[in-house]
N, C-alpha and C positions, 0 to 999 in steps of 0.2 A: 435696302434698309441697312443703316449703320449699326455697329455693335451697341452704341449708346442707346439708339432708338429701341433696339430689341430688348436690352436690359430694362429700359423704362416701361415697355409694354408688359414684360413679365412681372415687374414690380406691381403694376396696376392690376394685373389679373390675379396675382398671388396676394390676396388681401391679408393673409395671416402668415407671413414668412416664418415667424418663430415656430408655429405648429408644423409647417412643412419641414423645417430644419430638425425639429424633434423627431419626426417620422424617419427622416434620413439617418439621424443618429442611431435610432433603434436598429435599423437595417445594418449599419456599419458595426454596431455593437454585436449583433448576431454573427456577422461574418468574422469579426475579429476574435470573438470568444471561441468560435469553432476552430480557428487555426491553432490556438494555443492549448485549448482544453483536450483536444484529441492527441496532441503530442505527449501530454502527461499521461493520458489514459492508455496509450498504445501498448506499453509493456504489460498492463493487466489484460488488455484485449488479446494480445498474442499468447499470454499464459493460459487464457480460457479457450481460445479458438485454435491455437497452434499455428504452424506455418510461418516460422521466422523468416524463411527465405523469400516470402512474399511481403515482408515488412514495408519495404519502400513502395510497393505497388498500391498500398492503401493511400499513400500521399500522391503518388504519380497518377493514378486513375482519376482522382479528383482534379488534380492540376491539369491533366490532359484535356478534359472536357471544358474546364474553365478557360484554358488557353485557346482552344478551338472556337469557342462561342463568343468570347469577349469582343472580338472585332465585329462580328455579326451584330451583336447587341448594340455596340456603339454606333454602327451605321444605321440600324433600324431606329435608334432613338433620334438621329438627325432627320430621318425621313418621316416618322410617324409620331414623334414626341417621346418625352422621357417616361411619362406615367404608365402607358400600356406595357411598355417593354419592362419597366421596373416591376410592375405587378406580376407579370408572367414569370420573370426570373425568380422573384422571392417565392412564388407559389411552387415552382419546381424544386427549389432549394428545400422547402418544407416537406414535400413529398419524399425526397431523397433522405432527409433527416429521419423521418418516421421509419422508413424501411431499414435504415442502418441500425436503428435500435433493436430491430427484430432479427438481425442477421445471426445465423446459426453456424456459419463457417467463414473462414477468411475469404474464400472465393466469392461468397454472396456479399460480404461486406464490401469487397472491391467493386462488384457490380453496382451496388446501391450507392457507393461513393461516386460512380460515374454519373448517376442521376442527380445527385446532389451538386456535383460540379457543373452539370448542364445548366442548372439554375444560378449557380454562384457567378457565372460569367457576366451576369447582369447586375449583381448587387453592388459591388464596390465602384465600378466605373460609372454606372448611371447615377448612383447616389452622389458621387463626386462631381459629375457633370451638372446635376440639378443645382448643387451649391454654386458652381461656376456660373450658371445662368442667373441666379437670383441676386448675386452680389457684384459690385463694381470691382475693378482691379485692386484698388486700395483695400477694400473690405475683404476681398478674396484671400489675400496673403494672411490676414489675421484669422479669418474663419477657418482656413485650411489648417492652421496651427491648432486652433481649438478642436477641430474634428480629430486631429491626430491625438490630442489629449484624451478625448472621449474614447477613441480606439485604444489608447494606452490603458485607460482605467479598466475597460472591459478585458483587455489582455492580462492585466494584473490579476483580476479575479479569475480568469480562465484556468491557469495552472493550479492555483490554490483550490478552486472549486473542483477541478478535475481530480486532484489528489484526494479531496474529501469524498467525492462521489464513489471512486473505485474502492475506497476503504470501507465506507459505511453503507453504501447503496449498491448499485449495479452500474457497470460502464455504459449500459444502454441510455441512461439518463443524460449523458453528455451530448447526445444527439437530440433527445426530446426537449431539452431546454430551449431549442431554437423556435419551437412552435408558437408560444405566446408572443415572443418578440416579433416574429415574422408577420403574424396576424395584425398586430398593432401598427406595424410599418405600412402594410397594405391599406388598412383602413384610413390612416392619417393622410397618406399621399393622395388617395382617391377622393377624400373629402375636401382637402384644402389646397391642392395643387391644381391650378387652372392654366392651360396652355392654349395659345392661339397658333395652331399649325395649319399651314396651307395644304389643302386636300387635293392631291393629284395622284395619278397612277405612277407607281415606282417599280423599277426592276431590281430584284434582289440577286446578288452575285452568288448563287448556289454553287456554281462550278469552282469559283475561287475558294469558297469555304471548304469544298470537298478536297481540293488539292492540298490546302494547308493542313487539314485533318490527317491525310495520308502521310504528309511529310513529317509532322510532329510525332505521330504515332510510330512511324518506322524508326525515327531517331531514338525515341525513348526505349522501345523494345531492344534495340541494338545495344544501347548503353547499359541496360539492366542485365541482359543475358550474356553479353560479351565477357569472356574470361571466367564465367561461372558455370552456367549450363552449357554454353557453347564456346569453343575457342574463337578468338578474334579473327583468325584466318579462315574460319569455316565459311562454306558457301552461303549459309543462312544469314550470318552477320554481314558479310559482304553484300549480299542481295538486299538486305534491309537498308544499308547505307546508300547503295545505288538508287533504291526506291525513294529514299529521302531526297537525294540530289535531284532526281528527275522531277519528282512532285513539286519541289520547291521552285525549280526553274519554270515549270508549267504554271505555278501560281503567279510568278512574276509576269509571265507572258499574258495570263488571263487578266491580271490587274491593269495592264497597259491597254488592253482592248475593251474592257468592260465599260459600259456607259455609266454605271454607278458601282464602282469597285468596292469590295469589302474593305480594303485598305488602300485609299488613294496614294499612289507612290509619290505624288507631288509633295506631300508633307515631309517626305524624307530628303527633299532638296534643301530643307532648312537645316543648317549645321547644328543649331541648338537642339532641335528635335532629334536629329540622328544621334548625336553624342549622348544626349540625356537618355534616350531609349536604350542605347548600347550599354551605358552604365547601369541602367535599371536591370538589364539582363544579367549582368555579373553580380550585382548586389542582391538580386532575387535568389541567385544560386547560393550566395553566402548565407542569406536568411534561413533557407531551408537546410543548409548544411549544418547549421547550429540547432535550430528548433526541432528538426526531425530526429537527430541522433544523440543529442546531449542527454535527454532523459534516460536512454538506454545505457549510456556510459555511467551516469551517476548511480543508477540502480544496479546495473550488472557488474561494473568494475569496482565502484566505490562501496557497493552494498547498502546504499541509502534507501529510504522509503520514497513512495511516490510524491509525498508532500515536499520532501527536500528537493527531489528532482524538479518539481514545479517551481520551487523557489529560484532555482538557477535560471529558469526562463522568465520568471517574473521580473527580474532585474532588467532584462532587455526591454520589457514592456514599460518599465519606469523611465529608462533613459530615452526611449523613443519619443513619448509625448513632451517631455521636458525640452528636448532638442527641437522638436517641431514647433513648439510655441515660440521658442527663441528665434528660430529660423523665420517664422512669419513676420516678426518685427524687424529682423536684420535685413531681409530681402528689400524692404522698402527703403532702408537707409543706405546700404552699401552695395546693393545689387546681388544677383543670384550666384555669380561665379565664386566670390570669396567664401560664401556660405557653403556652397557645394564642396569646395576644396577642403574646408574644415571637416566636413563629413567624410571625405575620402581618407583623410589622415586618421580619423577616429576608427574607421574600418580596419586599417592596417594595424593600429595599436591593439584593437580588440582581438584580431586574429593571432597576434603574437602571444597573447595570454593563453589561447588554446593550443598553440604550438608547444608551450612549456607546461601544459596541464599534465599532472600526474595524480594517481589515486591518493598519494600521500599528502598532496596539497589541499584536498578536500573540496567540498562544494562552494566554499567562499571564493576560492580562486576562479572557479567556473562562473560564479555569479558576477564577479567583477568584469570578467571578459565579456559576458553577455550584456552587461550594462553599457560598456563602451561601444560594442557593436550596435546596440540600440540607439546610442547618440549619433553614430554615423548614419544609420538608416533614417533617423528623424530629420537630420540636416539635409540629406540628399533627396529623399522622396518628396518632401514638402516643396523644396526648391524646384525640382523637376516639374511637378504638377502645376504649380503657379506660373512658372515661366512658359510652359507649353500652352496652357489655357489662355494666357495673355497674348500669345503670338498668332492666334487664329480667330476667325469669326464664328458666330453661332452655328452656321451650317456645317462647320468642320470640327467644332469643339467636342462633340460626342466621340467621333472616330479618333481625333487626336488624343483625347484623354484615354480612350480605350487602347490606342496603340502603345502608349507608355505602360499601361497596366498589363497589356498583353506581353510586352517584353519582360516585365518583372515576373509575371506568372510563368512564362516560358522559361525564364532563367531558373525559377524555383523548380519547375518540372525537370529541367536538365540537371540541375543541382542534385535533386533527390535521386534521379536515375543514375547519374554519373558517380556521385559520391556513394550512393547505395551499392553500385556495382563494385566500386573500389573496396568498400567495407566487406562485402560478401567474398570477393576474390581473395583478399588478404587473409580473412578469417578461415576460408576454406583451405587455402594452402597451408596455413599454420597447423590446422587440425590434422590434415593429411600427414604432415611431417612428424607429428607427435603421437599419431595413433599407435605406432609400434610400442610406445611406452605404456599403453593403456590396456586394461583387460577387456574393454569394450570399444567398439568403433564409434567415433564421434563425427557428426556432420554439422553443417551450419544450423540445422534445426535444433541441435542440442543446446544452442544458446538460449532457447526459450526458457529453460529452467533458471537461468541467471536473473530473469526479470520478475520472478515470483519468490518471495522470501521463504515460504513454506517448502517449496520444491528445492530451493538452493541449499537448505539445511540438510537435505537428504543426500547430497553429493559427497563423495569422498574428498578429502583435502587435495589429493593429486588431481582429480578430475576438475574440481573447482578452480584450482590454480591454472590449469591449462586453458580452460574456457575463458577465464578472466584475462589471462595473458594474451590470448588470441583476439579477444574483443578489444583490448587496449591497443594492440598492434594495429588492428584495422582502423580504429579511431584516430591513431596518430597519422595515418595516411590521409584520412578524411580532412583533418585539420591542416595538413600541408596544402591540400587542394583549396581550402578556404583562404589560406594566406595568399596563394597565387591569384585567386579571384579578387582579393582586396587590392593587390598591387595593380591589376589590370583596371579595376574601377577607378583608382586614383589617377592613372595615366589618362584615361578617357575624360575625366573631369577637368584635368589641367588644360586640355585642348578646347574646352568650352569657350565660345566667343566672349571677349572681355566686356563688351557693351551689354546692356539689358537689365537695368534696374527696373522694377515694376512701377 
């Protein structure tokens, strides 16, 4: 069956495409608002639960499970249809969200975020694949831009709503807001999305999924703990890196021999898919390098409120949908490569703003940098998804879409882990060097008090200055890492094939 015949059949079966699209939008809204609202709320969560040294694990645990499951969900959707996989994923996401709201310690929050991430692996990729199924190539470029706009609107509300919630309510509501949205998304897709799936017995690649889980987990733990809790030369870190290498090689071996692999390696023979996925890896790291740590800088170093910290991320969420909408129109006219190159340039310019960020420049400077980063993300992500979905047929569209999102999520996980490790390492070294000048010993967890105004006021001027200087120094190293990732992203984009307008 040709791609056009499949699209026609899906159109016939899906009698109310606008209602299916609305349900998909609700799910994407839920996932998008989760990503930004928790970044704004994290300083208040840390101030309440403690455990600043585990700050990055709240993001990394969620991303770990999302990265591990996203390929499996993509493959399952190709085998059994989008609807059952989507329903299961959203349900698990809601269970994790409810539990996160009841967390009484940072460790419990991390565990519940694992559950939430287990469901999140299905939300964005399957929602995007459903849209790819329902619309033609020409429609897809425009719809993907509109979807990014919806994502952007939700992300604009996320930081502001997150700041409002932690000030006037309780941080637990940032998780519980997902419940009504998820329920509506499940009801809508189950009522209005009809699929004609060939029923036959399939083999699921559990062995491959296990190998990639071990590989990603080993790498993340090594990046977070290396140089902070354990020296990089310690046998534990070296052992984790060896485990990563072995598990990854076994994953490649398994995918070559599996009858229905979790991630068919054949899709990586396509130059467009390979370079787009690698660029998604680095841009994903950039995204979380900004969104994970910028609120801590604005509140801890600049001394601003959670609402102001939310504003600096909101500008990214404004730039993203604007650029995505423009990208959807430009791809049809001039092809994907020029649009993607424009996005790569924007990522570099935005990262330069953060390289030059100082407390004296205030949140406006940070907001401008975030906006430009958002423009870069909007131009690149929309271009990558549309071009990849247009280069494969229905039977591979789910896993191809998932592979791109997997690389972006993996990049986010590596970015949160690597950049979080850099931050902890620099901050820890700075505090150790300056402890001799203090009456009390300071550790990384002492940075908790910077994130809560009432506690910050209790610090002596000397202690406050040292903590802020240490956090600022650590953030400078993080932003150098972001700049390096932006340069790598641009280089990868430049080597995209010149042909390929949609």
